[in-house]
C-alpha positions in Angstrom: -8.9 29.4 -19.3 -7.4 30.2 -15.9 -8.0 27.8 -13.0 -7.6 29.0 -9.5 -5.9 26.7 -7.0 -9.1 26.2 -5.1 -11.1 25.1 -8.2 -8.9 22.1 -9.1 -9.2 20.4 -12.5 -11.8 17.8 -13.7 -10.9 14.2 -12.9 -9.5 12.2 -15.8 -10.6 8.6 -16.4 -8.1 6.0 -15.4 -5.9 4.8 -18.3 -4.4 1.3 -18.5 -2.6 0.4 -21.7 -0.9 -2.9 -21.4 -0.3 -5.2 -24.3 1.1 -8.6 -23.3 -0.9 -10.7 -25.8 -4.3 -11.2 -27.3 -6.0 -12.1 -24.0 -5.8 -11.0 -20.4 -3.3 -12.6 -18.0 -4.9 -14.9 -15.5 -4.0 -13.8 -12.0 -2.7 -17.3 -11.3 -0.2 -17.0 -14.1 1.9 -14.2 -12.6 3.8 -16.4 -10.1 4.5 -18.9 -12.9 5.9 -16.1 -15.1 8.2 -14.9 -12.3 9.4 -18.5 -11.6 10.2 -18.9 -15.3 12.2 -15.7 -15.4 14.1 -16.8 -12.3 14.8 -20.2 -13.7 16.1 -18.7 -16.9 18.3 -16.3 -15.0 19.7 -19.2 -12.9 20.3 -21.3 -16.0 22.2 -18.4 -17.7 24.5 -18.0 -14.6 22.9 -14.6 -13.6 22.4 -15.8 -10.0 25.9 -17.2 -9.1 25.4 -17.1 -5.4 22.4 -19.5 -5.5 22.8 -23.3 -5.3 20.2 -25.5 -7.0 18.7 -26.2 -3.5 18.5 -22.4 -2.8 16.8 -22.0 -6.1 14.2 -24.6 -5.3 13.4 -23.0 -2.0 13.2 -19.5 -3.6 10.9 -20.7 -6.3 8.6 -22.3 -3.7 8.1 -18.8 -2.1 7.6 -16.8 -5.3 4.1 -15.4 -6.0 2.4 -12.4 -7.4 2.0 -11.2 -3.8 5.8 -11.2 -3.5 5.9 -8.1 -5.7 3.4 -6.3 -3.5 5.4 -7.1 -0.4 8.7 -6.1 -2.1 7.2 -2.8 -3.3 5.8 -2.2 0.1 9.3 -2.6 1.6 11.0 -0.5 -1.0 8.5 2.4 -0.5 9.1 2.2 3.3 12.9 2.2 2.9 12.7 5.1 0.5 11.0 7.2 3.2 7.4 7.1 2.1 4.8 7.7 4.8 2.5 4.9 5.8 -0.5 6.7 4.4 1.1 7.0 1.0 2.1 3.4 1.0 -1.4 2.3 2.0 -2.9 4.4 -0.8 -0.4 3.2 -3.5 -0.9 -0.5 -2.7 -4.5 -0.2 -1.6 -4.0 -1.5 1.9 -7.2 -1.2 3.8 -5.5 -1.1 7.2 -2.0 -0.3 8.5 -1.7 -3.8 9.9 -0.2 -5.6 6.9 2.1 -3.0 5.5 3.6 -2.5 9.0 3.9 -6.3 9.5 5.8 -6.6 6.2 8.1 -3.9 7.4 8.7 -5.0 10.9 12.2 -6.2 10.1 13.1 -3.1 8.2 11.7 -0.8 10.9 14.6 -1.4 13.2 17.1 -0.6 10.5 15.3 2.5 9.3 13.9 3.8 12.5 15.4 5.5 15.5 17.5 2.5 16.6 18.9 2.1 13.1 19.8 5.8 12.9 21.6 5.6 16.3 23.5 2.5 15.2 24.7 4.2 12.1 26.0 7.2 14.1 27.9 4.8 16.4 29.7 3.0 13.5 
């Protein structure tokens, strides 16, 4: 069967195959999992620049939302357009993704490009 470019193809149902145990993860458990991973890494010496006080402050700020913010920033730095970032992370308005990128915008925008040329 030949499909022209204007016809498109039928939509496929979404597929999510994750196997992390017998039951689903509770949304509140994600932050606890991240904190446990970070504690383990610290205990094994994988975070040599952190003091115990730094670790405590870091752990207080860790949440499942941290990954969304981090991915938002990584996509922005990699050159993705705002519309693509909003679509990928299901932002409903540009306000939040732009707010999370406000510090990166200066480095990645026109001012940042100019400063790199002057270095």
